[in-house]
N, C-alpha and C positions, 0 to 999 in steps of 0.2 A: 467481300465476305469480314463479320465484324466479329472481334471473341468476344461470348458471353463471363462474365465470370459463374466462379457456381459460388455455394452454401454446402459445409458440408457438418447435418442438425442432428447433431446422440447426444440422447437421450439419458440425465444423469440420478435424474427420482423420479421413484414409481410415483402415478398419478394416485394411488388410495386418500384421501383424505383432500383430496382436488374438486374445485368446484366445477358441473358438468360441466360450466362453457370450458375450462383450461381440460380435460379431457378434449372435445370436438377436438379440438385448435389442433394439443396433440392427432391426434384421426383424422384431419385434419394434413396434417406434414409429411402422414405414415408413419408415423413414430409405434412403435406398435406396444414400447412398453422399455423397462432400462438394459438398458446398452447396446438398444440399436438406433440402425444409421441413417441417415438422407443421404443424398447427393439432389439440391437442389437450384435451379439458377438466383441469382442473385437480385431479386427482385421488389421491388416498393408493397405488394401486396402477401409476398412470402415473409420479410422484413416486420412489417408486422405483427401476423401470425406469433416469430419470432420473440417479439416485444415481449409478450402479452405471456408468454411461458417462459423468460425465463428464465427465469427462479430453476426449472428444473430443467434443460442443455444447456449443452457448452453449444458454443456455434463457433469454425475459423472456417480460412478461403480456402478452396480450392485448392490451391497454389500450392499452398502449404509442403505437405507431404510431399510434391516435383522435386521440391527447393533444399529438403532436409538429404532428400536419396540423393540427390545430386553432391551437394560437402561430404555426403559420410562417401560418400565412390573416388570423391579425389583424391589423391598420397599425400599423407605425410610422409616427412621429414622423422626416421624413429629415432627415441630419445639417448637409443644404449649407443646408435653409432657417433665416432665424430669424426668425419673426414679431415 
């Protein structure tokens, strides 16, 4: 069984004043407005849609939050203690 990667797509700018084609792409991605976020499979069709509205969205891999959370959980030596 293969593990498929995902993309986290978040709308950061409004669709107001944009061409109707870009509005349809945002709707097709499942974005409903500024701040809305969806997780989709990293497929060629999805990447093509994102490319059309790249100036309106923010894209990152879905694996990043888990890696950052794990990095935060690792204990560090405190700055004040000297042993």
